[in-house]
C-alpha positions as a Markdown table, in Angstrom:
| # | Residue | x | y | z |
|---|---|---|---|---|
| 1 | Met | -46.4 | 5.2 | -33.1 |
| 2 | Asn | -46.8 | 8.9 | -33.0 |
| 3 | Thr | -44.0 | 10.0 | -30.6 |
| 4 | Phe | -41.2 | 8.6 | -28.5 |
| 5 | Arg | -43.7 | 8.6 | -25.7 |
| 6 | Asp | -45.4 | 5.6 | -27.4 |
| 7 | Phe | -42.3 | 3.4 | -27.1 |
| 8 | His | -42.7 | 0.7 | -24.5 |
| 9 | Cys | -39.1 | 1.3 | -23.2 |
| 10 | Phe | -39.9 | 4.9 | -22.5 |
| 11 | Arg | -43.2 | 4.1 | -20.8 |
| 12 | Leu | -41.6 | 1.4 | -18.7 |
| 13 | Gly | -38.8 | 3.7 | -17.7 |
| 14 | Val | -41.2 | 6.5 | -16.7 |
| 15 | Leu | -43.3 | 3.9 | -14.7 |
| 16 | Ala | -40.1 | 2.5 | -13.0 |
| 17 | Arg | -39.1 | 6.1 | -11.9 |
| 18 | Lys | -42.6 | 6.8 | -10.6 |
| 19 | Met | -42.6 | 3.6 | -8.7 |
| 20 | Gln | -39.2 | 4.2 | -7.2 |
| 21 | Arg | -40.3 | 7.7 | -6.1 |
| 22 | Phe | -43.5 | 6.1 | -4.6 |
| 23 | Tyr | -41.4 | 3.5 | -2.6 |
| 24 | Asn | -38.8 | 6.0 | -1.6 |
| 25 | Asn | -41.4 | 8.4 | -0.3 |
| 26 | Ser | -43.0 | 5.6 | 1.6 |
| 27 | Leu | -39.7 | 4.5 | 3.1 |
| 28 | Ser | -38.3 | 8.0 | 3.8 |
| 29 | Lys | -39.5 | 7.9 | 7.5 |
| 30 | Tyr | -37.1 | 4.9 | 7.9 |
| 31 | Gly | -34.2 | 6.8 | 6.5 |
| 32 | Val | -33.5 | 4.3 | 3.6 |
| 33 | Thr | -34.2 | 4.1 | -0.1 |
| 34 | Ile | -35.8 | 1.2 | -1.9 |
| 35 | Gly | -32.4 | 0.2 | -3.3 |
| 36 | Gln | -30.9 | 0.1 | 0.2 |
| 37 | Val | -33.9 | -1.9 | 1.3 |
| 38 | Phe | -33.3 | -4.6 | -1.3 |
| 39 | Ile | -29.8 | -5.0 | 0.2 |
| 40 | Leu | -31.1 | -5.2 | 3.7 |
| 41 | Leu | -33.8 | -7.8 | 2.8 |
| 42 | Asp | -31.3 | -9.8 | 0.8 |
| 43 | Leu | -28.9 | -9.9 | 3.7 |
| 44 | Leu | -31.8 | -10.9 | 5.9 |
| 45 | Glu | -32.1 | -14.1 | 3.7 |
| 46 | Asn | -28.4 | -14.5 | 3.0 |
| 47 | Glu | -26.7 | -13.6 | 6.2 |
| 48 | Phe | -23.0 | -13.3 | 5.1 |
| 49 | Ser | -22.6 | -12.3 | 1.5 |
| 50 | Asn | -19.9 | -10.9 | -0.8 |
| 51 | Val | -20.7 | -7.9 | -3.0 |
| 52 | Lys | -20.6 | -9.9 | -6.3 |
| 53 | Asp | -23.2 | -12.4 | -5.1 |
| 54 | Leu | -25.4 | -9.7 | -3.5 |
| 55 | Ala | -25.3 | -7.7 | -6.8 |
| 56 | Ala | -26.3 | -10.8 | -8.8 |
| 57 | Arg | -29.2 | -11.6 | -6.5 |
| 58 | Ile | -30.7 | -8.1 | -6.5 |
| 59 | Gln | -29.7 | -7.5 | -10.1 |
| 60 | Ile | -27.8 | -4.2 | -9.6 |
| 61 | Glu | -24.3 | -3.5 | -10.9 |
| 62 | Asn | -21.5 | -4.0 | -8.4 |
| 63 | Pro | -20.4 | -0.3 | -8.3 |
| 64 | Ala | -24.0 | 0.7 | -7.4 |
| 65 | Val | -24.2 | -2.0 | -4.8 |
| 66 | Thr | -20.9 | -0.8 | -3.3 |
| 67 | Gly | -22.4 | 2.8 | -3.1 |
| 68 | Phe | -25.5 | 1.5 | -1.3 |
| 69 | Ile | -23.4 | -0.6 | 1.1 |
| 70 | Asp | -21.1 | 2.4 | 1.9 |
| 71 | Arg | -24.2 | 4.5 | 2.8 |
| 72 | Leu | -25.6 | 1.6 | 4.8 |
| 73 | Ile | -22.3 | 1.2 | 6.7 |
| 74 | Lys | -22.4 | 4.9 | 7.5 |
| 75 | Glu | -25.9 | 4.5 | 8.9 |
| 76 | Glu | -24.6 | 1.4 | 10.9 |
| 77 | Leu | -27.1 | -0.9 | 9.2 |
| 78 | Val | -24.5 | -3.3 | 7.7 |
| 79 | Glu | -21.0 | -4.2 | 8.4 |
| 80 | Arg | -18.0 | -5.4 | 6.3 |
| 81 | Arg | -16.4 | -8.5 | 7.6 |
| 82 | Glu | -13.4 | -10.5 | 6.5 |
| 83 | Asn | -14.3 | -13.9 | 5.0 |
| 84 | His | -12.5 | -16.4 | 7.1 |
| 85 | Ser | -12.5 | -19.0 | 4.4 |
| 86 | Asp | -11.0 | -16.6 | 1.8 |
| 87 | Arg | -9.1 | -13.7 | 3.4 |
| 88 | Arg | -9.0 | -11.8 | 0.0 |
| 89 | Ser | -12.8 | -11.6 | 0.1 |
| 90 | Ile | -14.9 | -9.2 | 2.1 |
| 91 | Cys | -18.4 | -10.1 | 3.1 |
| 92 | Ile | -21.3 | -7.9 | 4.1 |
| 93 | Gln | -23.7 | -8.7 | 7.0 |
| 94 | Leu | -26.5 | -6.9 | 8.7 |
| 95 | Ser | -25.7 | -5.1 | 12.0 |
| 96 | Pro | -28.2 | -5.7 | 14.8 |
| 97 | Lys | -29.7 | -2.2 | 14.0 |
| 98 | Gly | -29.9 | -3.2 | 10.3 |
| 99 | Arg | -31.6 | -6.6 | 11.1 |
| 100 | Lys | -34.2 | -4.8 | 13.3 |
| 101 | Leu | -34.9 | -2.3 | 10.5 |
| 102 | Ala | -35.2 | -4.9 | 7.8 |
| 103 | Val | -37.7 | -6.9 | 9.9 |
| 104 | Lys | -39.6 | -3.7 | 10.6 |
| 105 | Ile | -39.7 | -2.7 | 6.9 |
| 106 | Leu | -40.7 | -6.1 | 5.5 |
| 107 | Pro | -44.4 | -5.8 | 6.4 |
| 108 | Val | -44.4 | -2.2 | 5.0 |
| 109 | Leu | -43.1 | -3.4 | 1.6 |
| 110 | Arg | -45.7 | -6.3 | 1.6 |
| 111 | Glu | -48.4 | -3.7 | 2.2 |
| 112 | Leu | -47.1 | -1.5 | -0.7 |
| 113 | Asn | -46.9 | -4.6 | -2.9 |
| 114 | Lys | -50.5 | -5.5 | -2.0 |
| 115 | Ser | -51.6 | -2.0 | -3.0 |
| 116 | Ile | -50.2 | -2.6 | -6.5 |
| 117 | Glu | -51.9 | -5.9 | -6.7 |
| 118 | Asn | -55.2 | -4.2 | -5.7 |
| 119 | Ile | -54.8 | -1.7 | -8.5 |
| 120 | Leu | -54.1 | -4.4 | -11.1 |
| 121 | Asp | -56.8 | -6.7 | -9.5 |
| 122 | Lys | -57.7 | -9.4 | -12.1 |
| 123 | Asp | -54.8 | -8.4 | -14.4 |
| 124 | Met | -52.2 | -9.4 | -11.8 |
| 125 | Val | -51.6 | -12.8 | -13.2 |
| 126 | Ala | -51.1 | -11.5 | -16.7 |
| 127 | Phe | -48.9 | -8.7 | -15.3 |
| 128 | Asp | -46.6 | -11.2 | -13.5 |
| 129 | Arg | -46.5 | -13.4 | -16.6 |
| 130 | Ser | -45.6 | -10.3 | -18.8 |
| 131 | Leu | -42.8 | -9.2 | -16.4 |
| 132 | Glu | -41.4 | -12.7 | -16.4 |
| 133 | Lys | -41.5 | -12.9 | -20.3 |
| 134 | Leu | -39.9 | -9.5 | -20.7 |
| 135 | Gly | -37.2 | -10.3 | -18.1 |
| 136 | Gln | -36.3 | -13.5 | -19.8 |
| 137 | Lys | -36.1 | -11.8 | -23.3 |
| 138 | Met | -34.0 | -8.9 | -22.0 |
| 139 | Met | -31.5 | -11.4 | -20.5 |
| 140 | Glu | -31.2 | -13.1 | -23.9 |
| 141 | Gly | -30.4 | -9.9 | -25.7 |
């Protein structure tokens, strides 16, 4: 290794930031970021969710999720609701506007995902396997 640029963690970080910019640029016409979209799509699958469970599923820290949710509430895409089974708990759900946007964005994300698969072509299976292995090892450490 000649420089810090040869470290895998550096290269993965650079790639992650580039991919985030790519997705955010693609989603800018919808007025949301990729992080916000993860929340919308998760709520599309899990209709009424508390912040802790939502954060665990999308693998983002609770304070960051709370920030995303605050912005989504401001845009009237999600709503906070009292959990009737546990009044101390607040749950998040999609608003009708948020549900409509999530359904609209889902095919866009699938198309963006497909473009990455096309770039990797025959290497896609190895790429998925490598991401899975790295993810499991990082959870151990």
